[in-house]
C-alpha positions as CSV (number, residue, x, y, z in Angstrom):
1,M,169.0,57.5,159.0
2,K,169.5,58.6,162.5
3,V,168.5,62.2,163.2
4,V,169.7,64.0,166.4
5,A,168.6,67.4,167.6
6,L,170.9,69.7,169.5
7,I,169.7,72.5,171.8
8,P,172.8,74.4,173.0
9,I,172.1,76.2,176.3
10,K,174.2,78.7,178.2
11,L,172.7,79.9,181.5
12,G,174.7,83.2,181.5
13,S,173.2,85.8,179.2
14,E,174.5,89.4,179.0
15,R,171.4,91.0,177.4
16,V,168.6,89.0,179.0
17,P,169.8,87.5,182.3
18,G,168.6,83.9,182.8
19,K,167.0,84.1,179.3
20,N,166.8,80.4,178.6
21,I,165.0,79.5,181.8
22,K,163.1,82.8,182.1
23,P,159.4,82.0,182.8
24,F,156.5,83.2,180.7
25,F,153.3,84.5,182.4
26,D,152.1,81.1,183.4
27,G,155.5,80.0,184.8
28,T,156.6,78.0,181.8
29,P,160.3,78.3,181.3
30,L,161.3,79.5,177.9
31,M,163.4,76.4,177.1
32,H,160.4,74.2,177.6
33,L,158.9,75.4,174.3
34,I,161.6,74.3,172.0
35,Q,161.9,71.0,173.8
36,R,158.3,70.3,173.1
37,V,158.8,71.2,169.4
38,C,161.6,68.6,169.2
39,L,159.6,66.0,170.9
40,S,156.7,66.6,168.5
41,A,158.8,66.5,165.4
42,M,158.2,63.1,163.7
43,S,161.7,62.9,162.2
44,I,163.8,63.4,165.3
45,D,165.2,60.3,167.0
46,E,167.0,61.9,169.9
47,T,167.2,65.4,171.4
48,Y,170.0,66.7,173.6
49,V,170.3,69.8,175.7
50,Y,174.0,70.6,175.5
51,C,175.0,72.7,178.6
52,S,178.1,73.1,180.8
53,D,175.9,73.5,184.0
54,D,174.3,70.5,185.6
55,Y,171.6,72.8,187.1
56,I,169.9,72.8,183.6
57,K,168.8,69.2,184.3
58,E,165.9,70.6,186.4
59,Y,164.4,72.1,183.3
60,L,164.6,69.0,181.0
61,L,161.3,67.5,179.9
62,D,160.8,63.7,179.7
63,G,162.4,62.3,176.6
64,I,165.1,65.0,176.4
65,K,168.7,63.9,177.1
66,F,171.5,65.9,178.7
67,L,175.1,66.1,177.6
68,K,177.6,68.2,179.5
69,R,179.7,70.5,177.3
70,P,183.1,71.8,178.0
71,E,183.2,75.1,180.0
72,Y,185.5,76.8,177.5
73,L,182.6,76.8,174.9
74,N,180.8,79.4,177.1
75,G,183.3,82.0,176.0
76,N,182.2,84.7,173.6
77,T,184.9,83.8,171.1
78,Y,183.2,80.5,170.4
79,G,180.2,80.3,168.1
80,S,177.7,77.7,166.9
81,N,180.1,75.8,164.7
82,H,182.6,75.3,167.5
83,I,179.8,73.9,169.7
84,I,178.5,71.7,166.9
85,R,182.0,70.3,166.3
86,E,182.4,69.3,169.9
87,F,178.9,67.8,170.1
88,I,179.4,65.7,166.9
89,A,182.5,64.3,168.5
90,S,180.4,62.8,171.3
91,V,177.1,62.0,169.6
92,D,177.0,60.2,166.3
93,A,174.2,60.7,163.8
94,D,173.6,60.9,160.0
95,I,171.7,64.1,160.2
96,Y,171.8,66.8,162.9
97,L,169.4,69.6,163.7
98,E,170.6,72.5,165.7
99,T,167.9,74.7,167.3
100,H,167.7,77.2,170.1
101,A,165.5,78.0,173.1
102,T,165.3,81.6,171.8
103,A,162.9,80.3,169.0
104,P,159.8,79.7,171.2
105,F,157.3,79.5,168.3
106,A,159.2,77.2,166.0
107,L,156.9,74.5,164.5
108,P,157.6,70.8,164.4
109,E,156.3,70.7,160.8
110,S,159.1,73.0,159.8
111,F,161.7,70.8,161.5
112,D,160.3,67.8,159.6
113,I,160.3,69.5,156.3
114,C,163.9,70.6,156.7
115,I,165.0,67.1,157.7
116,S,163.2,65.5,154.8
117,K,164.8,67.9,152.3
118,V,168.3,67.0,153.6
119,A,167.5,63.2,154.0
120,S,166.3,63.1,150.3
121,G,169.9,63.9,149.2
122,G,168.7,66.9,147.2
123,Y,170.2,69.4,149.6
124,D,173.3,69.2,151.9
125,S,171.7,71.4,154.5
126,A,168.5,73.4,155.3
127,F,167.5,76.2,157.6
128,C,164.4,78.3,158.4
129,A,164.2,81.9,157.3
130,E,161.8,84.8,157.2
131,P,161.3,86.3,153.7
132,L,161.9,90.1,153.7
133,R,160.8,92.7,151.2
134,N,161.7,96.0,152.9
135,F,163.6,99.1,152.0
136,L,167.2,98.5,153.3
137,W,169.9,101.0,153.7
138,Q,173.6,100.7,154.6
139,E,176.0,103.6,155.3
140,G,173.5,106.2,154.2
141,R,172.7,104.4,150.8
142,P,169.9,102.2,149.7
143,I,171.1,98.6,149.1
144,N,168.2,96.9,147.5
145,F,166.3,99.6,145.5
146,D,166.9,102.6,143.3
147,I,166.0,105.7,145.1
148,N,165.3,107.5,141.8
149,N,162.9,104.8,140.8
150,F,161.1,104.0,144.0
151,P,159.4,100.5,143.6
152,R,156.4,99.0,145.4
153,T,157.3,96.9,148.4
154,Q,156.1,93.8,146.7
155,D,158.4,94.4,143.8
156,L,161.6,94.6,145.9
157,P,164.0,91.7,145.5
158,L,163.4,88.8,148.0
159,I,165.9,88.7,150.8
160,Y,165.9,86.0,153.5
161,Q,166.7,86.6,157.2
162,E,167.8,83.5,159.0
163,A,165.7,82.4,162.0
164,P,166.9,80.5,165.0
165,G,164.4,77.7,164.5
166,A,166.3,74.9,162.7
167,Y,169.6,74.3,161.0
168,V,169.7,70.9,159.5
169,F,172.8,69.3,158.0
170,T,174.5,65.9,157.4
171,K,177.5,64.8,159.3
172,E,179.4,64.7,156.0
173,T,178.5,68.3,155.2
174,F,179.8,69.6,158.6
175,Q,183.0,67.6,158.3
176,M,183.5,68.8,154.8
177,Y,182.9,72.6,155.3
178,G,183.2,73.0,159.1
179,R,179.9,74.8,159.3
180,R,176.2,74.0,159.6
181,V,175.2,75.4,156.2
182,G,176.7,73.8,153.2
183,V,176.8,74.9,149.6
184,N,173.4,73.7,148.5
185,P,171.0,74.6,151.3
186,Y,167.2,74.4,151.3
187,I,165.7,77.6,152.6
188,H,162.4,76.9,154.4
189,E,160.2,80.1,154.5
190,I,158.5,80.7,157.8
191,R,156.1,83.4,158.9
192,R,157.0,86.3,161.3
193,I,155.7,84.7,164.6
194,E,157.6,81.5,163.9
195,A,160.7,83.5,163.2
196,T,160.6,85.2,166.6
197,D,164.1,85.4,168.1
198,I,164.6,86.4,171.7
199,D,167.8,88.4,171.8
200,Y,166.9,91.5,173.8
201,P,164.6,92.2,176.9
202,E,161.9,93.6,174.7
203,D,161.9,90.5,172.5
204,F,160.9,88.4,175.6
205,E,158.1,90.8,176.5
206,I,156.7,90.6,173.0
207,A,157.0,86.8,173.0
208,N,155.3,86.6,176.4
209,I,152.3,88.5,174.9
210,I,152.2,86.2,171.9
211,Y,152.5,83.1,174.1
212,K,149.6,84.3,176.3
213,E,147.4,84.8,173.2
214,L,148.3,81.4,171.8
215,I,147.6,79.7,175.1
216,L,144.3,81.4,175.7
217,K,143.1,80.4,172.2
218,K,143.7,76.7,172.8
């Protein structure tokens, strides 16, 4: 089975300008980290950076392919499923893995696990998620606990928060449902650092500190 990884990149970012190519303390661009993960994953045959700007080619590592995507997909009205649909029309594969530069601490082992679960036929898709057991509220009311019978944190119902690390799905699943998650997904639990998602300026600052600690410990 052919497995292709997709890294969609948009150079314009409203909340963190230049986010995907923003350098860490040692000058390493953010998007280098996720490329390294894809290159290290044993199950991935090809990895593409999918971007409308040729300038991004300067940031590609050896072994990573570039595919230019239509400019219209940069609009805020277009989400991941629109991008995936256009990509699949150009690059054929049995299984696809979508990942993001904003997941700098994703692990190749997690990618391989998600791919193996989908390749086995037991699941039509897979994704990484952080398990949460916290007291959650909505519109002034608790939504996962009884305020009159306050539980211990460990007794709260398990809720998963999706992480940007990996979304794995078959071509058939996407064509059938028009989305990256099917009706029988495998949820791969990951720890908090791996679940890091850079969405706001403070997220990058925290990631830079984590990255520095990880580099210094090698």
